[in-house]
N, C-alpha and C positions, 0 to 999 in steps of 0.2 A: 858560661856560654852554652852549656848543655841544655839549660832551660829554654833558650831561644829555639833550639832544634826540637825540643819536646813540644813547645807551643806551636811551632810550624806543623809538626806531625798531628797534633790535636786538631788544628784547623783543617788540615787535609782530610781527616777522618770525620769532619763535620761537627766536632765539639767546639763550637765557636766561643761559647761562654767561658769554658776553662782556658782556651787558648788566649783569649783577651785578658783574662785575669792574670795568667802567668806572664804574658808578654808585658803587661803594664808593670808588674812587679820587677821584672828584669830591667826595663827602661829606668824605673825609679832608682834601682840599686846602682846601675851603671852611671847614671848622672850624679847620684850622691857620692859615689866612690871615684869620680873623675875617670871613668873607664872610656876614655875618648875613642879608642879604636872600635869598640863594640857598640857604641850608642846608635850609629846609623843603622846597622843591621838589625839590632833589637827593635828599634823603632819601625823599621821596614816591616817586620813581622806583625807588629801591633797595627800599623796602618793597613796592611793587606787584609788582616782579619776583621778589623772594624768595617772596612769598605765592603768586604764580602758579606758581613751581616747586614749592613746597609740601611739601618734606621737613621732618622735625622740627627739624633744626638751623636751617632757614630761618626758621621761626616764632620761634625763640628769638633769632636775629639781628635779625629785624624788630622784635621788642619792644625789644631793646637799642638799635637805631637810633632808635626813637621816643623812648625815654627820654633819649637823648643830645640830641635836638632840644629836648625839654622842659626840659632843664637849661641850655640856652644862655641867657645873660643878655641880655635885650632890653628896650627901652623898654616901659613899660606901655601896653597898648592896641595893640600891633603885631599887627593881626588876621591878617596872613599866617601867623604861627605858630599862632594859635588855630585857624584853619580847616584848615590842613594837619594839625595834630595830631588834630583831630576825625575827619577823613577816615581817617588812618592807624590810629587807635585803633578805628574802626568796622570797617575791613577786617581788623584783627587779631582782633577779637572774632568776626567771621564765620568766619575761618580756624580758630578754636578751637571753633567750634560753640556759642558762648555767645550763644544766640538773643536773650534779653531784653536783654543788654548791647548787642548789635549793633543791635537796633531802636532803642533809646534813643539811642545815639551817631549812628546814621544819621539819625534825625529831627532831632536837634540840628544835625547837619551841614547838612541840607537847609534848616532855618530860617536858619542863619547865612549860607549861600550866597545864599539869596533876599534876606535883609535887607540884605546888602552889595551885591547886584546883580552878583556875580562870575559871569559867564556860563559860564565853563569849569567852575567848581565846581558851578554849578547843573545843568549837563548831567550831570556825573559823579554828583551826588547823586540826580538823577532816575533814572539807570540802575541805582542800587543797589536790589536786590529787597527 
């Protein structure tokens, strides 16, 4: 999981290419090793970074990564998946300029973050315009 934090740091420093490369590798490794708990967070870093770079193929790759997470078989009620998926889908809708879908997903994400008391997600949700 340290690599996820390194990838996030690289993205924050503007090194999007290395951040994407590293986060892709982490997602693949987690999926291959059935790392169920860490898949959504690792994918979240990948999606964030792809959308930050923002070229057309990045938006397509972000959507594919989101759908991969959605397809992972998890125990019902594992809210880590639900909250990360809401966040990633909202960001994807914003990147596609789907304003109504973005607002609806963003609002659902905010409610879920607040209802669960997930402080990090609450801060991210609050920062979403």
